[in-house]
C-alpha positions in Angstrom: -11.6 1.1 -12.4 -12.3 4.7 -12.2 -12.9 7.2 -9.5 -12.5 7.0 -5.7 -15.2 4.3 -5.4 -13.7 1.9 -7.9 -14.8 -1.7 -7.6 -13.6 -5.0 -8.9 -15.2 -6.2 -12.1 -14.9 -9.4 -14.1 -11.7 -8.6 -16.0 -8.6 -10.5 -17.1 -5.4 -10.6 -15.1 -3.7 -7.9 -17.2 -6.7 -5.5 -17.3 -6.7 -4.2 -13.7 -6.5 -0.5 -13.9 -6.9 2.3 -11.3 -7.3 6.0 -11.9 -4.5 8.2 -10.6 -7.1 10.0 -8.5 -8.1 6.7 -6.8 -4.4 5.8 -6.0 -3.6 9.3 -4.9 -6.6 9.4 -2.6 -5.5 6.2 -1.0 -1.9 7.3 -0.5 -3.2 10.6 1.0 -5.6 8.9 3.3 -3.3 6.2 4.7 -1.0 6.9 7.6 -0.3 3.3 9.0 0.6 0.3 6.9 0.8 -3.3 8.0 3.2 -5.0 5.6 2.6 -8.8 5.5 5.7 -10.6 4.3 8.2 -7.9 5.3 11.8 -9.1 5.0 14.9 -8.3 6.9 16.9 -9.2 3.8 18.0 -5.8 2.2 17.8 -7.2 -1.3 14.2 -8.3 -1.1 11.5 -6.0 -2.6 9.5 -5.9 0.7 12.6 -4.5 2.5 13.1 -1.5 0.1 9.3 -0.8 -0.1 9.3 -0.7 3.7 12.3 1.6 3.7 10.8 3.9 1.1 7.4 4.2 2.8 9.0 4.9 6.1 11.1 7.7 4.5 7.8 9.2 3.1 6.4 9.5 6.6 4.2 6.5 6.9 4.1 4.3 10.0 4.9 0.8 8.7 4.4 -2.3 10.9 6.3 -5.2 9.4 4.7 -8.6 9.8 6.8 -11.7 9.5 6.3 -14.6 12.0 9.9 -15.8 11.6 11.2 -12.3 12.6 8.6 -11.5 15.3 10.0 -9.5 18.2 13.0 -8.4 16.2 13.4 -5.2 14.3 13.6 -4.3 10.6 14.7 -0.8 9.9 14.1 0.1 13.5 10.5 -1.1 13.4 9.2 -3.9 15.7 8.2 -7.0 13.7 4.9 -8.6 14.5 3.9 -12.3 14.1 0.5 -11.4 12.6 -2.2 -8.8 12.2 -3.8 -9.6 15.6 -0.5 -8.7 17.3 -0.4 -5.1 16.0 -0.8 -2.2 18.4 -3.9 -1.0 16.5 -5.9 -1.4 13.2 -3.7 -0.2 10.3 -5.1 2.1 7.6 -3.7 -0.3 5.0 -2.6 -3.9 4.8 0.1 -4.4 2.1 0.3 -8.0 1.1 3.7 -9.3 -0.1 2.5 -12.9 -0.5 1.2 -14.9 -3.4 -2.4 -14.6 -4.8 -3.7 -17.7 -3.0 -2.3 -16.6 0.4 -3.8 -13.1 -0.2 -7.3 -14.8 -0.2 -6.6 -16.4 3.2 -5.2 -13.1 4.5 -8.3 -11.2 3.4 -10.6 -13.9 5.0 -8.6 -13.5 8.3 -9.0 -9.8 8.2 -12.7 -10.0 7.6 -13.2 -12.6 10.4 -11.2 -10.5 12.9 -13.5 -7.5 12.6 -10.4 -5.2 12.6 -11.0 -3.8 9.2 -8.4 -1.5 7.5 -9.5 1.2 5.0 -7.4 -0.4 2.2 -6.1 -3.9 1.3 -3.2 -3.5 -1.2 -1.9 -6.5 -3.0 1.6 -6.2 -4.4 2.8 -6.6 -8.0 1.8 -10.0 -9.4 -0.7 -10.5 -6.5 -4.3 -10.7 -7.5 -7.3 -12.4 -6.0 -10.6 -11.2 -7.5 -12.8 -13.2 -5.2 -11.0 -12.0 -2.1 -11.2 -8.4 -3.4 -14.9 -8.7 -3.9 -15.3 -10.0 -0.3 -13.2 -7.1 1.0 -15.1 -4.5 -1.0 -18.4 -5.9 0.2 -17.2 -5.2 3.7 -16.4 -1.6 2.7 -12.6 -2.0 2.2 -10.9 -0.4 -0.8 -8.8 -2.8 -2.7 -5.8 -2.4 -5.0 -4.2 -5.4 -6.7 -1.1 -6.0 -8.8 0.5 -2.6 -7.8 3.3 -1.4 -5.6 2.7 1.6 -3.3 6.3 2.6 -3.7 6.1 2.7 -7.4 2.7 4.4 -7.4 4.0 7.0 -4.9 7.1 7.7 -7.0 5.1 7.8 -10.2 2.5 10.3 -8.9 5.1 12.5 -7.2 7.3 12.6 -10.3 10.3 11.0 -8.4 10.3 8.0 -10.6 11.0 10.3 -13.6 14.2 11.3 -12.0 15.5 7.9 -12.9 14.4 8.3 -16.5 11.1 6.3 -16.1 8.0 7.6 -17.9 5.6 8.3 -15.0 2.6 9.1 -17.3 2.1 12.2 -15.1 2.8 15.6 -16.6 3.0 18.7 -14.3 4.8 22.0 -14.4 4.6 22.1 -10.6 7.8 21.2 -8.9 7.3 18.7 -6.0 8.0 20.2 -2.6 8.9 18.5 0.6 6.4 19.5 3.3 7.0 19.3 7.0 5.5 16.3 8.7 3.6 13.8 6.6 4.7 13.9 3.0 1.9 14.5 0.4 4.1 14.0 -2.7 4.1 17.8 -3.1 1.0 17.5 -5.3 -1.7 19.0 -3.1 -2.2 22.6 -1.9 0.7 23.8 0.2 0.2 23.2 3.9 -2.8 20.9 3.4 -2.7 18.0 5.8 -5.0 14.9 5.4 
């Protein structure tokens, strides 16, 4: 998948690719994230992805029916997408591939359409992605926004991981919403 208008094609499970420009554009555009499957357990991946995205300046709304009304990392937990205070820019799905299809169908039926539906690592549902894209929603599958953010910012390289991103520019922390230090200084999306 190339460019900002990438679409799902008939490809095998391991062939899903997105250009850095596509992922970067999504991470720059998104401000609010609804995280379906957020966990209060600090050793679960959804917990540390929630913590990381909050630290980067995103508003993250955890969704977990069993934790509804409680807080995770200071954020009110909601029972479902229809309980959110508004329409999120992105829905991050921490559920299995079959559940992702039902979640996408629920989103489409609600009429409250996010800009992006992001399916976490190992989560892929091509048919659901096609339905979402037909409704004008960008889709990312089998990726983690925390990993992609860290890779594009160069932070992941601080841990010795090859980010496949080479730049002589030092990342800078900007006031307010963090833009990975990759864009022009002072530019706000």
